[in-house]
C-alpha positions as CSV (number, residue, x, y, z in Angstrom):
1,A,-0.1,0.0,0.1
2,D,2.9,2.5,0.9
3,W,4.3,1.6,-2.6
4,L,0.8,2.1,-4.3
5,L,0.5,5.7,-2.6
6,R,4.0,6.9,-3.8
7,Q,3.3,6.3,-7.1
8,R,2.7,9.6,-9.2
9,E,-0.4,8.2,-11.2
10,I,-2.0,5.1,-11.7
11,V,-4.8,4.6,-14.3
12,I,-7.1,1.7,-14.8
13,R,-9.6,1.7,-17.6
14,D,-12.5,-1.0,-18.4
15,G,-11.2,-3.5,-15.9
16,R,-12.6,-6.2,-14.1
17,V,-12.5,-6.9,-10.2
18,D,-13.6,-10.1,-8.5
19,W,-14.1,-9.1,-5.1
20,V,-13.3,-12.3,-2.8
21,D,-14.4,-12.4,0.8
22,E,-12.9,-15.4,2.6
23,L,-13.9,-14.3,6.0
24,R,-17.7,-14.1,4.8
25,G,-17.4,-17.2,2.6
26,T,-19.6,-15.4,0.1
27,P,-19.4,-16.3,-3.5
28,P,-16.9,-13.8,-5.7
29,L,-18.5,-10.6,-6.6
30,A,-17.7,-9.5,-9.9
31,L,-17.5,-5.8,-10.6
32,Q,-17.5,-4.7,-14.3
33,G,-16.1,-1.7,-16.4
34,V,-13.8,-0.9,-13.6
35,T,-12.1,2.6,-14.0
36,L,-9.6,3.8,-11.4
37,A,-7.5,6.9,-11.4
38,L,-4.9,7.5,-8.6
39,L,-3.1,10.7,-8.4
40,N,-0.5,11.2,-5.6
41,R,1.4,14.3,-5.0
42,W,3.5,14.5,-2.1
43,G,1.1,14.2,0.9
44,A,-1.9,14.5,-1.5
45,H,-3.7,11.6,-2.8
46,H,-6.6,11.6,-5.2
47,V,-9.0,8.5,-6.1
48,A,-11.6,8.1,-8.7
49,L,-13.4,4.9,-9.1
50,T,-16.3,3.6,-11.0
51,A,-17.7,0.3,-11.5
52,T,-20.8,-1.6,-12.1
53,P,-21.9,-4.6,-10.1
54,P,-24.3,-7.3,-11.0
55,A,-28.0,-6.1,-12.0
56,R,-29.3,-7.6,-9.1
57,L,-27.3,-5.6,-6.9
58,G,-27.8,-2.1,-8.4
59,G,-26.7,0.4,-10.9
60,P,-23.3,1.7,-11.2
61,I,-21.0,2.7,-8.2
62,D,-19.2,5.9,-8.4
63,I,-16.6,6.8,-5.8
64,R,-14.2,9.6,-5.2
65,A,-12.0,10.6,-2.6
66,R,-9.3,12.9,-1.9
67,F,-6.9,12.8,1.4
68,R,-3.8,14.5,2.9
69,H,-1.2,13.1,5.5
70,R,1.8,15.1,7.0
71,F,5.0,14.7,5.4
72,G,7.2,12.1,6.4
73,Q,4.1,10.0,7.8
74,Q,3.4,6.5,6.5
75,P,0.9,7.0,3.7
76,S,-0.8,3.7,4.3
77,D,-1.6,4.7,8.0
78,V,-5.2,5.7,7.6
79,T,-5.6,6.9,11.0
80,R,-3.4,9.6,9.9
81,W,-5.5,10.8,7.0
82,K,-7.4,14.1,6.7
83,G,-9.9,14.6,3.7
84,E,-13.1,13.6,2.2
85,L,-15.0,10.6,0.4
86,Y,-17.7,11.0,-2.0
87,A,-20.0,8.1,-3.1
88,D,-22.9,7.7,-5.3
89,L,-25.0,4.6,-5.6
90,R,-28.1,4.4,-7.9
91,D,-30.8,1.9,-7.6
92,V,-29.2,0.1,-4.7
93,D,-30.8,-3.4,-3.6
94,L,-29.6,-2.7,0.0
95,G,-30.8,-6.4,0.9
96,A,-28.5,-8.0,-1.7
97,W,-25.6,-5.9,-0.7
98,K,-25.8,-7.2,3.2
99,R,-23.9,-10.1,2.1
100,F,-20.8,-8.4,1.3
101,V,-21.0,-5.2,3.7
102,D,-22.0,-4.8,7.2
103,Y,-24.9,-2.3,8.3
104,P,-25.0,-0.7,11.5
105,I,-28.7,-1.7,11.8
106,Q,-30.4,-5.1,11.1
107,L,-31.6,-4.3,7.5
108,E,-33.6,-7.0,5.6
109,R,-34.3,-5.1,2.4
110,G,-34.8,-1.9,0.8
111,R,-34.1,-0.1,-2.7
112,G,-33.0,3.3,-3.7
113,S,-30.4,5.6,-4.2
114,L,-27.7,7.2,-2.1
115,R,-25.3,10.0,-2.4
116,T,-22.9,10.8,0.5
117,W,-19.8,12.9,1.5
118,I,-17.7,12.0,4.4
119,N,-15.0,14.1,6.0
120,V,-12.5,12.4,8.2
121,D,-9.7,13.7,10.3
122,Q,-7.0,11.4,11.9
123,A,-9.8,8.7,12.0
124,R,-12.4,11.1,13.5
125,L,-15.7,11.3,11.6
126,A,-15.6,15.3,11.1
127,G,-18.7,15.2,9.4
128,F,-21.1,13.7,6.7
129,T,-23.8,14.5,4.5
130,A,-26.1,12.0,3.0
131,D,-29.0,12.2,0.2
132,L,-31.3,9.4,0.3
133,A,-34.4,8.1,-1.5
134,L,-35.4,4.8,-0.5
135,A,-38.5,2.5,-0.9
136,G,-39.7,-0.8,0.6
137,V,-37.5,-0.6,3.7
138,N,-37.6,-3.3,6.4
139,A,-35.3,-2.8,9.2
140,R,-34.8,-3.1,12.8
141,L,-33.1,-0.3,14.7
142,G,-32.7,-2.2,17.7
143,P,-32.8,-6.0,19.3
144,D,-35.9,-5.3,21.3
145,I,-37.7,-2.9,18.8
146,A,-40.3,-3.8,16.3
147,P,-39.7,-3.8,12.6
148,L,-39.8,-0.7,10.8
149,Q,-41.2,-1.0,7.6
150,L,-41.4,1.8,5.2
151,A,-42.9,2.1,1.9
152,R,-40.6,5.3,1.5
153,V,-38.0,7.5,3.1
154,S,-36.1,10.5,1.7
155,G,-34.3,13.5,2.6
156,R,-30.9,14.8,3.6
157,L,-29.1,13.5,6.6
158,S,-25.9,15.2,8.1
159,A,-23.5,15.3,11.0
160,R,-20.6,17.3,12.3
161,E,-18.2,16.2,15.1
162,T,-16.4,18.8,17.0
163,L,-12.6,18.0,17.0
164,L,-10.3,19.3,19.6
165,P,-7.4,21.3,18.3
166,G,-3.9,19.5,18.7
167,K,-5.3,15.9,19.4
168,V,-4.0,13.9,16.4
169,D,-3.6,10.5,18.3
170,G,-5.6,8.9,15.4
171,K,-8.3,7.4,17.9
172,P,-11.8,7.9,17.1
173,T,-13.9,10.1,19.5
174,F,-17.5,9.1,18.3
175,G,-18.6,13.0,19.1
176,A,-17.4,12.8,22.8
177,N,-16.0,16.6,22.2
178,G,-19.4,17.8,20.7
179,H,-21.5,17.3,17.5
180,A,-24.1,18.3,15.3
181,L,-26.9,16.2,13.5
182,R,-29.2,17.8,10.9
183,L,-32.3,16.3,9.1
184,D,-33.1,18.3,6.0
185,N,-36.6,17.8,4.2
186,F,-36.9,14.6,5.7
187,T,-40.0,12.6,5.0
188,V,-41.0,9.0,6.0
189,V,-43.9,7.0,4.8
190,A,-44.7,3.8,6.5
191,R,-45.9,0.7,4.9
192,D,-49.5,1.1,7.0
193,G,-50.0,4.8,5.4
194,R,-48.9,6.6,8.6
195,A,-46.4,9.3,7.2
196,L,-43.8,12.0,8.7
197,P,-44.5,15.1,6.3
198,P,-41.2,16.9,5.3
199,A,-39.5,18.2,8.2
200,T,-36.1,19.9,9.2
201,L,-34.7,18.9,12.5
202,E,-31.2,19.7,13.9
203,Q,-29.4,19.0,17.2
204,T,-26.2,20.0,18.6
205,W,-24.2,19.0,21.9
206,R,-21.3,20.1,23.5
207,P,-19.7,18.5,26.8
208,A,-19.0,20.2,30.0
209,A,-15.5,21.9,30.0
210,N,-13.6,24.8,31.9
211,G,-16.2,25.1,34.4
212,K,-19.3,25.3,32.2
213,P,-22.0,22.6,31.9
214,E,-22.4,20.6,29.0
215,H,-24.8,22.6,26.5
216,G,-27.4,21.3,24.1
217,T,-29.7,22.7,21.3
218,L,-32.7,21.2,19.4
219,R,-34.6,23.0,16.5
220,A,-37.5,21.8,14.6
221,Q,-39.2,23.2,11.3
222,G,-42.1,21.6,10.2
223,L,-42.2,18.7,12.4
224,D,-45.6,16.9,12.8
225,I,-44.9,15.7,16.4
226,G,-48.0,13.6,16.3
227,A,-46.6,11.6,13.1
228,L,-43.2,11.2,15.1
229,A,-44.7,9.8,18.1
230,A,-46.6,7.2,16.2
231,L,-43.3,6.0,14.6
232,A,-41.6,5.9,18.0
233,Q,-42.2,2.3,18.6
234,Y,-39.8,1.5,15.9
235,L,-37.2,4.2,16.9
236,P,-34.3,3.2,19.6
237,I,-35.5,5.7,22.6
238,S,-35.4,5.0,26.2
239,P,-38.3,3.6,28.5
240,V,-38.7,7.0,30.1
241,Q,-39.1,8.7,26.8
242,R,-41.6,5.8,25.5
243,G,-43.4,6.3,28.9
244,L,-43.6,10.2,28.5
245,L,-44.9,9.9,24.7
246,A,-47.6,7.4,26.0
247,D,-48.7,9.8,28.9
248,Y,-48.8,13.0,27.0
249,A,-50.0,11.6,23.5
250,P,-48.6,14.8,21.8
251,R,-49.9,16.0,18.4
252,G,-49.4,18.9,16.2
253,V,-46.9,20.8,14.2
254,L,-43.6,22.5,15.2
255,Q,-43.3,25.3,12.5
256,D,-40.3,26.7,13.9
257,V,-39.4,25.9,17.3
258,G,-36.0,26.1,19.0
259,V,-34.7,24.4,22.6
260,E,-31.6,25.1,24.3
261,W,-30.5,23.6,27.8
262,D,-27.6,23.7,30.1
263,G,-26.8,20.6,32.2
264,R,-27.6,17.0,32.0
265,Y,-31.4,16.1,33.0
266,P,-32.6,16.0,35.5
267,G,-29.8,18.3,36.8
268,V,-30.8,20.9,34.1
269,T,-29.5,24.5,35.4
270,G,-30.8,26.6,32.5
271,W,-33.2,26.3,29.4
272,R,-34.9,28.3,26.7
273,I,-37.7,27.4,24.2
274,R,-38.9,29.8,21.6
275,G,-40.9,29.3,18.4
276,D,-44.3,28.9,16.7
277,V,-46.4,26.0,17.1
278,A,-49.9,25.0,15.2
279,G,-52.6,22.4,16.5
280,L,-50.6,21.5,19.3
281,A,-52.2,19.1,21.9
282,L,-51.0,17.2,25.0
283,K,-53.2,15.0,27.3
284,A,-53.7,16.1,30.9
285,Q,-51.8,14.5,33.5
286,A,-53.1,13.5,37.1
287,A,-51.1,14.4,40.0
288,R,-48.3,11.9,41.3
289,P,-45.8,11.6,44.0
290,G,-43.5,14.2,43.2
291,R,-45.3,15.7,40.2
292,A,-48.4,18.4,40.4
293,A,-51.2,17.8,38.1
294,T,-51.0,19.4,34.7
295,P,-53.9,20.5,32.2
296,G,-54.1,19.3,28.8
297,F,-55.2,21.1,25.5
298,E,-56.2,20.6,21.9
299,N,-55.4,22.5,18.7
300,L,-53.2,25.0,20.4
301,S,-51.5,27.5,18.0
302,G,-49.2,30.6,18.6
303,R,-45.7,31.4,20.0
304,I,-43.9,30.9,23.0
305,D,-40.7,32.3,24.4
306,A,-39.8,31.0,28.1
307,N,-36.6,30.2,29.8
308,E,-36.2,29.0,33.7
309,R,-36.9,32.6,34.8
310,A,-39.6,34.1,32.9
311,G,-41.5,33.9,29.5
312,S,-44.1,35.0,27.3
313,V,-47.1,33.5,25.0
314,K,-49.2,34.7,22.5
315,L,-51.9,32.2,21.2
316,D,-54.4,32.7,18.4
317,S,-56.1,29.3,18.2
318,Q,-59.5,28.0,16.7
319,Q,-61.6,25.2,17.8
320,F,-59.4,25.0,21.0
321,A,-59.9,22.8,24.1
322,L,-58.7,22.9,27.5
323,N,-59.0,19.6,29.4
324,M,-58.5,20.2,33.3
325,P,-59.8,17.0,35.1
326,A,-58.1,18.0,38.4
327,W,-59.8,21.4,38.5
328,F,-63.3,20.7,37.1
329,A,-66.0,18.2,37.1
330,A,-66.8,18.9,33.5
331,P,-63.2,18.7,32.4
332,R,-63.1,19.6,28.8
333,M,-63.7,23.1,27.7
334,S,-64.2,23.9,24.1
335,F,-63.8,27.1,22.4
336,D,-64.4,28.5,19.0
337,R,-61.7,31.0,19.5
338,F,-59.1,31.5,22.0
339,A,-56.4,34.3,21.9
340,L,-54.0,34.8,24.7
341,D,-51.1,37.5,25.3
342,A,-49.4,36.8,28.6
343,R,-46.0,36.5,30.2
344,W,-44.6,35.3,33.7
345,Q,-41.6,35.8,35.9
346,F,-40.4,32.8,38.0
347,D,-38.6,33.5,41.3
348,A,-37.3,29.9,42.2
349,G,-38.5,28.8,45.4
350,R,-40.5,31.8,46.3
351,Q,-43.1,32.9,43.8
352,L,-44.7,32.5,40.3
353,Q,-46.2,35.9,38.8
354,V,-48.5,35.6,35.5
355,D,-49.6,38.9,33.9
356,V,-52.4,38.2,31.4
357,E,-52.3,41.3,29.3
358,D,-55.4,40.2,27.2
359,L,-57.6,36.8,27.2
360,D,-60.2,36.7,24.3
361,F,-62.4,33.9,23.8
362,A,-65.5,32.6,22.2
363,Q,-68.0,29.5,22.9
364,G,-70.5,30.0,20.4
365,A,-72.6,33.2,21.5
366,F,-70.6,33.4,24.9
367,T,-67.9,35.7,24.3
368,G,-65.3,37.1,27.0
369,S,-62.2,39.2,27.7
370,V,-60.1,39.0,30.6
371,S,-56.8,40.9,32.1
372,G,-55.1,41.1,35.1
373,R,-52.1,39.6,37.3
374,H,-51.7,36.5,39.6
375,V,-48.8,36.0,42.0
376,M,-48.6,32.6,43.3
377,P,-46.4,31.4,46.4
378,L,-44.3,28.5,45.8
379,T,-43.3,27.8,49.5
380,P,-45.8,25.4,51.4
381,G,-48.5,27.1,53.5
382,H,-48.7,30.1,51.9
383,G,-52.0,29.6,50.2
384,P,-53.1,30.1,46.4
385,G,-51.8,33.5,46.2
386,T,-53.0,37.2,45.3
387,A,-54.9,38.0,42.2
388,D,-56.2,41.2,40.4
389,F,-58.4,40.8,37.4
390,T,-60.9,42.6,35.5
391,G,-63.0,41.3,32.6
392,N,-66.4,41.6,30.5
393,L,-68.6,38.6,29.7
394,D,-71.6,38.5,27.1
395,G,-74.3,35.7,26.2
396,F,-73.3,33.4,29.2
397,P,-75.9,30.5,29.0
398,I,-77.0,30.5,32.7
399,D,-77.8,26.6,32.8
400,R,-74.2,25.9,32.2
401,I,-72.8,27.6,35.1
402,G,-71.9,23.9,36.6
403,T,-69.4,23.7,33.8
404,F,-67.4,26.4,35.1
405,L,-67.6,25.7,38.9
406,P,-64.2,24.2,40.1
407,L,-64.1,21.2,42.1
408,A,-63.0,23.2,45.0
409,T,-66.6,25.1,45.1
410,P,-68.2,24.2,48.4
411,H,-70.8,21.4,47.7
412,G,-73.5,23.5,49.1
413,L,-73.2,26.5,47.1
414,H,-72.3,24.2,43.9
415,D,-75.6,22.3,44.4
416,W,-77.6,25.4,44.7
417,L,-76.4,27.2,41.8
418,V,-76.4,24.7,39.5
419,G,-80.1,23.5,40.6
420,A,-81.5,27.1,41.0
421,L,-80.1,28.9,38.0
422,Q,-81.9,27.0,35.1
423,G,-82.1,28.9,31.9
424,G,-81.8,32.4,30.1
425,Q,-78.5,34.1,29.4
426,L,-76.5,36.6,31.0
427,H,-75.4,39.9,29.1
428,D,-73.1,42.9,29.6
429,T,-71.4,41.4,32.5
430,T,-68.2,42.9,34.3
431,L,-66.0,40.9,36.6
432,R,-63.8,42.1,39.2
433,L,-61.5,39.9,41.4
434,R,-59.0,41.3,43.7
435,G,-57.2,40.2,46.9
436,D,-55.5,37.2,48.7
437,L,-57.6,34.0,47.3
438,A,-57.0,32.2,50.6
439,Q,-59.7,34.8,51.8
440,F,-62.1,34.2,48.8
441,P,-65.0,35.3,48.2
442,F,-63.9,38.2,50.7
443,K,-66.4,38.8,53.4
444,T,-65.2,42.2,54.3
445,L,-64.0,45.2,52.3
446,D,-60.0,44.8,53.6
447,T,-59.9,41.3,52.6
448,G,-60.4,41.8,48.8
449,E,-63.1,42.4,46.0
450,F,-65.1,40.0,43.9
451,R,-67.9,41.3,41.9
452,V,-69.8,39.8,39.0
453,A,-72.6,41.9,37.6
454,G,-74.7,41.5,34.3
455,R,-78.1,41.8,32.8
456,L,-80.6,38.7,32.8
457,A,-82.9,38.0,30.0
458,G,-85.3,35.1,29.9
459,A,-83.8,33.5,32.9
460,R,-85.3,31.0,35.1
461,L,-84.8,30.6,38.9
462,E,-85.7,27.7,41.2
463,Y,-85.9,29.3,44.7
464,A,-84.9,26.0,46.6
465,P,-83.4,23.3,44.3
466,G,-83.5,19.9,45.8
467,H,-86.6,20.5,47.6
468,R,-89.6,18.6,46.1
469,H,-93.4,17.8,46.7
470,P,-94.1,14.3,46.7
471,D,-95.1,14.3,43.2
472,G,-91.5,15.7,42.2
473,T,-92.6,19.2,41.2
474,P,-90.5,22.1,42.9
475,L,-91.5,23.1,46.5
476,W,-91.8,26.5,45.3
477,P,-92.8,27.5,41.7
478,L,-90.2,28.6,39.4
479,A,-89.7,32.1,38.5
480,E,-89.5,32.3,34.8
481,A,-89.0,34.8,32.0
482,I,-86.9,37.0,34.4
483,D,-85.7,40.2,32.9
484,G,-83.4,42.2,35.1
485,R,-79.9,41.9,36.9
486,I,-77.9,39.5,38.9
487,V,-74.9,40.6,41.3
488,F,-72.3,38.5,43.0
489,D,-70.7,40.8,45.6
490,R,-68.3,39.0,47.7
491,A,-70.4,36.3,49.2
492,R,-73.6,38.2,48.5
493,M,-75.7,37.2,45.5
494,E,-78.6,39.5,44.5
495,I,-81.1,38.8,41.5
496,T,-83.4,42.0,40.7
497,G,-86.2,41.3,38.1
498,K,-87.8,44.1,36.5
499,S,-90.5,41.4,35.4
500,L,-90.9,37.8,35.6
501,R,-93.7,35.2,35.9
502,T,-94.4,32.4,38.4
503,L,-97.4,30.1,37.9
504,G,-99.1,32.7,35.8
505,V,-98.5,35.6,38.1
506,A,-97.0,38.5,36.6
507,L,-94.3,40.1,39.3
508,S,-92.4,43.3,39.1
509,N,-89.4,44.7,41.1
510,V,-88.8,41.4,42.3
511,K,-85.4,41.3,44.6
512,A,-84.0,37.8,45.5
513,V,-81.0,37.9,48.0
514,I,-78.8,35.5,49.4
515,P,-76.8,37.2,52.2
516,D,-74.1,34.6,52.6
517,L,-73.4,32.0,49.9
518,G,-70.8,30.5,52.1
519,A,-73.5,29.8,54.8
520,H,-73.8,26.1,53.4
521,D,-76.6,24.4,55.3
522,K,-77.7,27.7,56.9
523,M,-78.0,29.5,53.6
524,M,-81.1,32.0,53.5
525,L,-82.8,33.2,50.4
526,E,-84.9,36.8,51.0
527,I,-87.4,37.5,48.3
528,D,-89.4,40.6,48.0
529,G,-91.4,42.0,45.1
530,A,-94.9,43.3,43.8
531,G,-97.5,41.2,41.8
532,A,-100.6,42.1,40.0
533,G,-103.3,39.6,38.5
534,P,-106.4,37.8,39.4
535,L,-107.0,36.6,42.8
536,Q,-107.4,33.3,41.8
537,E,-103.8,33.2,40.4
538,F,-102.5,34.3,43.4
539,L,-104.3,31.7,45.4
540,R,-103.2,28.8,42.9
541,Y,-99.7,30.0,43.9
542,V,-100.3,29.9,47.4
543,A,-101.6,26.2,46.8
544,A,-98.4,25.3,45.3
545,T,-96.2,26.4,48.0
546,P,-95.2,25.6,51.5
547,V,-97.4,28.3,52.6
548,L,-100.6,26.5,52.3
549,G,-99.4,24.5,55.4
550,W,-98.2,27.1,57.1
551,I,-101.6,29.1,57.0
552,G,-103.8,26.1,57.9
553,H,-105.0,25.6,54.3
554,F,-107.7,28.2,55.0
555,T,-107.4,29.5,51.5
556,E,-108.3,26.3,49.9
557,D,-112.0,27.2,49.9
558,T,-111.6,30.7,48.9
559,Q,-112.9,31.9,45.4
560,G,-111.7,35.1,43.6
């Protein structure tokens, strides 16, 4: 080999090479039409080889290389070479070639074309780029992984290794000093029809050095994470990663997202994520030992920029849904439109401050906008924190109030609100919430402010839900067709009806007040108003209420 690499020029045209591999014991491989050119100039070597294998293996092979070594070194010592190798393989049967070459994975079959550039430096892989277009691939990427069967795979794969200056011992480092991996316009179509649309993905890593922690980055463009998660069963990932994918079931597209971090998980000391997402979805997670419950969501679109100290998010989602089973009995909240502009600051171990610049949403005819701030202590025993929010709501369907009541709502209050408020809509509503949430609903002025006030249209009210006559009818007749206002002021609720009807009796200027919604079993309802109508209607009303028993039934024989 040394003699060969010291010749000035060697050219072979239209030759034949019989490749005999006695270690494998395979039949000789005949390469036809072999053309070889070798040019040697001091420490520089240029090689070009073209050959045609048997038709069953594929089309012509085109290999080129250029290498250098230091003056005075042994030319045949490939561990001292530095240069580039190029190979172009067309219509190759990968399954047939495995008799003659070793693959880094278990490959059963596949056919296509491959073009690659490989850079080496002192036996270290400095970098490579490969363009591939394959079809009918059947491979197994690990001994305990299901076979990967692909109808098509195409794109560009590249890698780069960080090489330390002055390290020329000829030993491979396999990226131990840092590396970069990149997929460009990479697309996969599985045999069962599942597909990963064209995407670009880049990952870099740098080891800890000179007192600095290791550093990693990941960037994705056009990556369909749902499609990637569906293919995860065929990929060599850790059991922890498989568990996370199964738990969170991610879906959506990372349009242009970048992530970077310092340190090694779980000891990450710093991180940042920023970019645009479309149609993102994650499943809600129940609380576990050492991990708090997290909400889920569907069809989230927008932009995020966050790190371990602060962040901001701007969302503009259509057909958006929140899933919060740890907070609401009806966990799924769907929105036709959901727009959010918010930011937060995190003081590790002390508090999290969330500032909502603007939250706008629509659920059919129900619309709303909210803005404000929530400061949440992160130390045990300091409660849910303080809030300062204002908002406006319109078109709220009153009979859906139970959907919006948290699981922490006292049972008595929950049952009364759900059973009493039975229909109609709430319009032109204002919301004000300010104070220490541990004192909610703020019984005194100095503890905080909670006020919801709006206009009632066509509302229905059952005064004592859950209390029934033996025949199942309400103990007190419903107040219907209420047009007026409702006000929640701290623990007090007041309904003022300009007009309403109950059992045919027309009432006006009716006021229904619960002085303390938190009184639970001792909750009191005060009603005052004026009515006009035939006497018989009033008698019928008395007969349908507990009043008849209170007065000894003396009105039963009264006629108007």
